[in-house]
C-alpha positions as CSV (number, residue, x, y, z in Angstrom):
1,M,20.0,20.7,-8.0
2,T,16.6,21.9,-6.4
3,R,14.7,20.1,-3.6
4,L,12.2,18.7,-5.7
5,A,14.5,17.3,-7.9
6,R,16.6,15.8,-4.9
7,H,13.3,14.2,-3.8
8,V,12.7,12.7,-6.9
9,L,16.1,11.3,-7.2
10,L,16.1,10.1,-3.7
11,I,12.8,8.4,-4.0
12,G,13.2,6.9,-7.3
13,M,16.5,5.0,-6.3
14,A,15.0,3.5,-3.0
15,L,12.1,2.2,-5.4
16,S,14.1,1.3,-8.1
17,V,16.0,-1.5,-5.6
18,P,14.7,-5.0,-7.3
19,L,12.4,-6.7,-5.1
20,A,14.7,-9.7,-4.5
21,A,17.3,-7.4,-2.9
22,Y,15.2,-6.1,-0.1
23,A,12.7,-9.3,0.1
24,Q,15.7,-11.1,1.9
25,N,15.4,-8.3,4.3
26,G,11.6,-7.8,4.6
27,N,11.3,-8.2,8.6
28,S,13.9,-5.5,8.8
29,V,11.8,-2.7,7.5
30,A,12.5,1.1,9.1
31,P,9.5,1.7,11.0
32,A,6.7,4.3,9.1
33,R,6.4,7.8,10.6
34,P,4.4,7.7,14.1
35,G,0.6,6.8,14.1
36,S,0.6,5.9,10.1
37,D,-1.5,2.8,9.1
38,S,1.7,1.7,7.3
39,Q,2.2,0.3,11.0
40,A,-0.6,-2.0,10.2
41,A,-3.3,-0.2,12.6
42,P,-6.7,-0.8,11.3
43,A,-9.0,2.1,10.9
44,A,-11.5,2.7,13.4
45,S,-14.9,1.7,12.1
46,G,-16.6,5.0,10.4
47,A,-13.0,6.5,9.9
48,S,-12.8,8.6,6.7
49,P,-10.1,8.0,4.2
50,V,-10.8,11.4,2.8
51,S,-9.3,13.1,5.6
52,A,-5.9,12.9,4.8
53,A,-5.8,15.6,2.0
54,S,-8.9,17.6,3.5
55,S,-6.8,18.5,6.5
56,S,-3.9,19.4,4.2
57,S,-3.0,23.3,4.0
58,A,-1.1,22.3,0.9
59,K,-4.5,20.7,-0.7
60,G,-4.7,23.7,-3.2
61,K,-1.1,23.3,-4.7
62,L,-2.1,19.8,-6.0
63,S,-4.5,18.9,-8.7
64,T,-7.5,16.8,-8.4
65,I,-5.8,13.7,-9.5
66,D,-2.9,14.1,-7.5
67,Q,-5.0,14.6,-4.4
68,Q,-7.1,11.2,-5.2
69,F,-3.5,9.3,-5.8
70,V,-2.5,10.3,-2.5
71,L,-5.8,9.4,-0.6
72,E,-6.0,6.0,-2.5
73,A,-2.8,5.0,-2.6
74,G,-2.4,5.4,1.0
75,T,-5.4,3.7,1.9
76,A,-4.8,0.9,-0.4
77,G,-1.3,0.6,1.3
78,A,-2.5,0.7,5.1
79,T,-5.2,-1.6,4.1
80,E,-3.0,-4.2,2.5
81,I,-0.8,-4.1,5.8
82,A,-3.5,-3.9,8.4
83,A,-5.1,-7.2,6.5
84,S,-1.8,-8.9,6.2
85,K,-1.2,-8.4,9.7
86,L,-4.3,-10.3,10.5
87,A,-3.2,-13.2,8.2
88,L,0.0,-13.9,9.7
89,S,-2.4,-14.3,13.2
90,N,-5.7,-16.0,11.6
91,S,-4.7,-17.8,8.7
92,S,-2.9,-21.4,9.3
93,D,-1.6,-21.9,6.2
94,T,2.0,-21.4,5.8
95,Q,1.7,-20.4,1.8
96,V,-0.7,-17.8,2.9
97,K,1.3,-16.5,5.9
98,A,4.5,-16.3,3.7
99,F,2.6,-14.4,1.3
100,A,1.4,-12.0,4.1
101,Q,4.7,-11.5,5.6
102,R,6.1,-10.5,2.4
103,M,2.8,-7.8,1.8
104,V,3.8,-6.2,5.1
105,A,7.6,-5.8,4.0
106,D,7.0,-4.7,0.8
107,H,3.9,-2.2,1.4
108,T,5.3,-0.8,4.7
109,R,8.5,0.2,2.6
110,L,6.4,1.5,0.0
111,A,4.3,3.5,2.4
112,R,7.4,4.9,3.6
113,Y,8.2,6.8,0.5
114,L,4.7,7.6,-0.3
115,D,4.6,9.7,3.2
116,A,7.4,11.1,2.0
117,A,6.3,12.3,-1.2
118,A,2.9,13.6,0.6
119,M,4.5,15.5,3.2
120,H,6.3,17.3,0.9
121,H,3.3,18.8,0.0
122,G,2.3,19.3,3.7
123,I,0.1,16.4,4.1
124,T,1.2,14.7,7.2
125,E,-2.2,13.1,8.7
126,A,-1.6,9.4,8.5
127,P,-3.9,7.6,5.7
128,S,-6.1,4.9,7.4
129,A,-7.1,1.1,6.4
130,D,-10.3,0.4,4.9
131,A,-12.5,-0.6,7.8
132,A,-14.7,-2.5,5.8
133,V,-12.2,-4.9,4.2
134,T,-10.7,-5.4,7.6
135,G,-13.8,-5.9,9.2
136,S,-14.7,-8.6,7.0
137,L,-11.6,-10.4,8.2
138,E,-11.6,-10.1,11.9
139,T,-13.5,-12.7,13.0
140,L,-12.5,-15.6,10.3
141,H,-9.9,-18.1,10.7
142,G,-8.3,-20.9,8.7
143,A,-9.5,-21.8,5.4
144,A,-12.3,-19.1,5.6
145,F,-10.5,-16.5,6.2
146,D,-7.6,-17.3,3.5
147,K,-10.4,-17.5,1.1
148,V,-11.4,-14.0,1.9
149,Y,-7.9,-12.6,2.0
150,I,-6.5,-13.9,-1.1
151,Q,-10.0,-12.4,-3.1
152,Q,-10.1,-9.0,-1.7
153,V,-7.0,-8.1,-0.5
154,A,-4.6,-10.4,-2.8
155,L,-6.5,-10.1,-5.8
156,N,-8.9,-7.5,-5.8
157,G,-6.9,-4.8,-3.7
158,H,-3.8,-4.9,-5.9
159,Q,-5.9,-4.8,-9.1
160,K,-7.2,-1.6,-7.9
161,A,-3.7,-0.6,-6.8
162,I,-2.7,-0.9,-10.0
163,T,-5.1,1.2,-11.4
164,V,-4.7,3.9,-9.1
165,F,-0.7,3.9,-9.6
166,S,-1.0,3.7,-13.5
167,T,-3.3,6.4,-13.3
168,E,-0.8,8.8,-11.4
169,S,2.1,7.8,-13.5
170,M,0.5,8.7,-16.7
171,K,-1.9,11.3,-15.8
172,G,-0.5,13.0,-12.6
173,N,0.5,16.3,-12.6
174,D,2.9,16.8,-9.6
175,A,6.2,15.5,-10.6
176,L,7.2,13.9,-7.4
177,L,4.1,11.9,-7.0
178,K,4.0,10.8,-10.7
179,N,7.5,9.8,-10.3
180,T,7.0,7.8,-7.0
181,A,4.0,5.9,-8.8
182,A,5.8,4.9,-11.8
183,K,8.6,3.6,-9.5
184,A,6.0,1.5,-7.3
185,L,3.9,0.3,-10.1
186,P,6.2,-2.8,-11.1
187,I,6.4,-4.1,-7.3
188,I,2.6,-3.6,-7.1
189,K,2.0,-5.7,-10.7
190,H,4.7,-8.1,-9.4
191,H,2.1,-8.6,-6.1
192,Y,-0.6,-9.1,-8.2
193,A,1.1,-11.9,-10.2
194,M,2.2,-13.5,-6.6
195,A,-1.4,-13.5,-5.5
196,Q,-2.7,-14.9,-9.0
197,Q,-0.1,-17.9,-8.1
198,L,-1.3,-18.0,-4.8
199,A,-5.3,-18.3,-5.9
200,K,-4.7,-21.0,-8.1
201,L,-2.6,-23.1,-5.7
202,K,-5.5,-22.6,-3.3
203,G,-8.4,-23.2,-6.1
204,I,-9.8,-19.7,-5.7
205,A,-10.6,-18.2,-9.2
206,S,-8.9,-15.2,-10.1
């Protein structure tokens, strides 16, 4: 079995674990690689999300669509984690906090496998969260925070992520990245369904 085949198999097996199986241990997720936004460090203002691929010596080995996936999937995951970390401190709603805790656990786990796929191609720079999104949430608290978090992150964020992962799973050229996207897609779709339910409970249009 080739090295690439082993990577595909290991990542595929890991991401195939049913959500219910690892949701029970959502607070016991192994740490992401040092410096990664999968550890929920918000991006500094003005940080460029394109730096991860542009600094990679392996950039030329990936097609444009695969490069775009690495950038957008990394930013989406880092933003989800950073924003959900804010929800744990800025929200006063138990249901919103429960959703946010689930997002931190699940997206941290997903980020680990995306990191592994990116590192296989020599992309080692950690992705950054979208500073515009996290910045819009930092000063909000209570119901005001909940509304923006649910609209921008839970709903819009997952809608965009579904598009990003669907595109890679169908049109990607790199086998490892394509497989990783396909395995992660059902999880992201489930998150979006959860977000729709939460929005309905809170009277927020989805």
